[in-house]
C-alpha positions as CSV (number, residue, x, y, z in Angstrom):
1,M,28.8,-23.3,-57.1
2,A,30.2,-20.6,-59.2
3,N,34.0,-19.0,-59.0
4,S,33.6,-16.4,-56.5
5,D,36.5,-14.4,-57.4
6,L,34.6,-13.8,-60.6
7,C,31.6,-13.0,-58.6
8,K,33.3,-10.1,-57.0
9,K,35.4,-9.4,-60.2
10,V,31.6,-8.8,-61.9
11,A,30.0,-7.8,-59.4
12,G,32.7,-4.9,-59.4
13,V,32.7,-3.5,-62.3
14,I,29.0,-3.2,-62.0
15,A,28.5,-2.0,-58.4
16,D,26.7,1.4,-59.7
17,Y,24.1,0.3,-61.5
18,R,21.3,1.8,-60.9
19,K,22.3,3.3,-57.5
20,G,19.8,4.9,-55.8
21,E,17.3,2.6,-57.9
22,I,17.9,-0.6,-56.2
23,A,20.1,-2.5,-54.0
24,A,24.0,-2.5,-55.4
25,P,24.7,-6.0,-57.0
26,D,27.0,-8.1,-54.9
27,E,29.0,-11.1,-55.3
28,A,26.0,-13.0,-52.9
29,H,23.4,-11.2,-56.4
30,V,26.0,-12.2,-59.9
31,A,26.0,-15.8,-57.9
32,R,23.1,-16.1,-57.7
33,W,22.4,-14.4,-61.6
34,V,25.1,-17.7,-62.9
35,D,23.2,-20.3,-61.1
36,Q,20.7,-20.0,-63.5
37,F,22.8,-21.6,-65.7
38,P,24.3,-24.9,-65.6
39,Q,27.4,-25.9,-63.6
40,A,30.0,-25.8,-66.4
41,V,29.6,-22.9,-68.4
42,R,29.2,-21.0,-65.2
43,D,33.0,-19.7,-64.7
44,P,33.4,-19.4,-68.8
45,I,30.0,-16.6,-68.9
46,L,31.6,-14.9,-65.9
47,A,34.7,-14.6,-67.4
48,E,33.0,-13.7,-70.5
49,M,31.0,-11.3,-69.1
50,S,33.6,-9.7,-67.0
51,Y,36.2,-9.4,-70.0
52,I,33.4,-7.4,-71.7
53,L,32.0,-5.4,-69.1
54,E,35.8,-3.6,-67.7
55,R,35.8,-2.7,-71.6
56,T,32.0,-2.0,-72.2
57,Y,30.1,-0.3,-69.1
58,A,29.9,3.0,-68.6
59,R,30.4,3.9,-64.9
60,K,28.0,7.0,-64.1
61,A,31.2,9.0,-62.6
62,A,32.5,9.1,-65.9
63,V,29.5,9.6,-68.4
64,N,29.0,13.1,-65.6
65,G,32.9,13.9,-66.6
66,F,32.2,13.2,-70.2
67,I,28.6,15.2,-70.0
68,K,30.6,18.0,-67.8
69,A,33.6,17.9,-70.5
70,L,31.8,17.9,-73.5
71,V,28.8,21.3,-72.5
72,T,32.1,23.6,-71.9
73,N,34.2,22.0,-74.3
74,K,35.6,25.1,-77.0
75,E,35.8,22.6,-80.3
76,L,31.8,21.7,-80.3
77,A,30.5,24.6,-78.5
78,G,33.2,27.8,-79.3
79,E,34.4,30.8,-77.6
80,S,31.1,30.9,-75.5
81,P,29.4,27.5,-74.9
82,G,26.9,29.0,-72.8
83,T,25.2,30.3,-75.8
84,F,25.8,27.7,-78.2
85,W,24.0,25.5,-75.8
86,K,20.8,28.1,-75.3
87,G,20.6,28.2,-79.1
88,V,19.7,23.9,-79.3
89,R,17.5,21.9,-78.6
90,F,17.1,18.7,-76.5
91,L,15.3,16.2,-78.3
92,R,13.0,13.7,-76.6
93,L,12.0,10.9,-79.4
94,Q,12.5,8.5,-77.2
95,Q,9.0,5.9,-77.7
96,V,9.8,3.4,-75.2
97,G,12.0,3.2,-72.4
98,Q,14.1,5.7,-69.8
99,S,17.6,5.8,-70.6
100,Q,17.2,9.3,-73.2
101,N,15.5,11.1,-70.2
102,D,18.7,10.0,-67.8
103,M,21.0,11.2,-70.9
104,L,19.2,14.1,-70.8
105,A,18.9,14.7,-66.6
106,L,22.2,14.3,-67.1
107,F,22.8,17.1,-69.5
108,D,20.8,19.1,-67.4
109,K,23.0,18.7,-64.3
110,A,26.0,19.8,-66.6
111,L,24.3,22.8,-67.9
112,R,23.0,24.2,-64.5
113,D,26.8,23.4,-63.0
114,A,28.1,25.1,-65.7
115,F,26.4,28.1,-66.8
116,G,23.5,28.6,-64.2
117,F,20.7,27.1,-66.9
118,G,19.2,23.7,-67.5
119,I,18.2,21.7,-70.5
120,E,14.1,23.9,-71.1
121,D,16.4,26.7,-71.1
122,C,17.9,25.7,-74.4
123,S,16.2,27.2,-77.4
124,T,13.7,29.7,-76.6
125,G,14.3,31.4,-80.3
126,Q,14.8,29.6,-83.1
127,P,17.0,26.8,-82.3
128,Q,20.3,27.0,-84.0
129,M,20.6,23.0,-83.6
130,G,19.3,19.4,-82.4
131,V,20.6,17.9,-80.1
132,Y,19.4,14.5,-79.8
133,P,20.7,11.8,-77.2
134,L,21.2,8.6,-77.7
135,G,20.2,6.1,-74.3
136,I,23.6,5.3,-72.7
137,R,21.8,1.3,-73.1
138,E,21.7,1.8,-76.0
139,S,24.7,3.1,-77.0
140,G,25.9,5.6,-75.5
141,G,25.6,8.2,-78.2
142,L,24.8,11.9,-79.4
143,A,23.6,12.5,-82.4
144,M,23.5,16.6,-83.1
145,L,21.3,17.5,-86.5
146,T,21.7,20.9,-87.6
């Protein structure tokens, strides 16, 4: 049996993973996952997973906050962020997976909340810039192409 405290710790970090799509991972879920490994390596695996996830897992609230701040950031978008984003074309280049669509949905919500328009309202004319949101599961990055 795996260390209960480590299972709780890992479950706590990933509690919002795919929230609304699947049941929240709990201590029992993490214990079932780690039980696939030999007993001798379970605790070291959990300790390393905890260490890595605490430093790299992007909680949905943090990602939402980052994107919300990004769309209103005057250093990026100038004195009129709404006008800036209206001139952006959001690129949809991912051929496999859903993570880019997830990121686009977050951008859409942030734009609607801040300016009253979504990504489909952007770049209706000649785009001044293309934005390719990389899926958060891959890198969490954002490529801006001029």
